[in-house]
N, C-alpha and C positions, 0 to 999 in steps of 0.2 A: 502494500500500499504504500500511498504517498507521504503517511505520515511517520511510517516505523523507518527503519535502517537496518543494513545486514541480514536481509531476508536470504535465504537460501535453500535448494531442495535436497533431499536427500533419499536415495532409493533406498527400500528396506524389503527383507526377505519375506516378511510376512505380509505382505502386498500392503500395508499402512504406508501411505506417504507424510510426508512431515514438511515444514517449514518454520524455521525459525524466526522468530519478531524480537527485536528488542525495543520497547519505549524508549526514547528520549527522557531523560531526567526534566526537561521544560516544556515538555508535549504538551501542545495548546490547548486542548481539552481540557486536560487536567486542573487549569486555573480554576475555572469556574464551579467546578465538579469533583470535591468541595473545598472551599476553601480552607487551608488548615488539615484537611484530610483526603490528598487529592487521590483519585482513582480513575484508570481509563473507563470511560463509558461503556455499556454493553453495546453499544449499537456500533460502537467505533472496531470494539473487540470481534463483534459479527460481520462485520464488513470485511476484516482480515480475513477472518475464515471465508467465507464466499469468492474472496480475491484467490485464497491458494488452493481452494479445490478447482476453480475454473480456471488456473494454471496459466501460462504463457501461452499457451497454443489457442488460448478462447473457448474453452470447451463451455460447451450449453451450460448455461447458466441456471442456478441453484437458488432455490428460498428455504428459509430454515423453518424446519416443520416444528422442532423442539428442543428446548433448551433451560440447563439448569445452569446458574453461576454459584460454583463453590467457594472461590476464593477471591476477594477483591486482586485486581491488576492494577498495579500502581506504574508511574511513571520511574523510570532506570530499571522495570522488569525484564527481564527475557523470559518468551513465552514461545514453548513447542509447540505451534499447532498439529494435531495428526489427524488423517483422515483415512476412512476404507470403504469402496464402493460396496452397496451392496445390491442384492436382488429389486429387481422393480423401480432401477434409476433412484434410489436411496444411498446416502452418504453418512455414515457414521461420522462423529467427529470429538475430537477433544484438544483443550488446551492445558497446558502443564506448564506452571512455573518452577523454572531450574533455578536452584540456589536458594533455597532447599526445595527439591525438587517436592511440587504437590499440585494435585488436581486442582484446576481454576473453574474449567467450564466442561461440560458435557452436552451433545447432543446431537440432532440427526436433522441433515437437509433433502430437500426433495428436487430434483433436475425439474425448470420451470416446463411447462408445458410451451410449445410450439405454437405460434399464434399462423 
C-alpha cells in the first residue's frame, strides 16, 4: 500500500502466501486515531490485506466477508499478512504482529463478482 513501506512477498510451501508490512512511526492515520494512544485503523489494515491478496498481477478484486480484530496494530509495528485461497473463491487471511509474535486479525475475503 501507499502508506506502508518494506512490502515483500514470500513464497511458502503450505500454500499460504505472505507480505510483510511495516507501519511508519509517524503513520498519518494515527494522529487522530487516537491522540495519546495511536492505533492503525481497521480500515487501513483491511485495505492492506486486500492489496496483498490482489497482488502485483492484478488478481480479481476481493471483498471482506468477515474479520476479527484481536490486537491493536500501532505505528512502528511490523505486520505479517498471510493468506490462503480456499474453494469457491474464498481466501482465508490473518495478520500477525512480529516482535513479539501475536495474532492481530483473522478473517475471510471473497472474490468480487464480475460485472
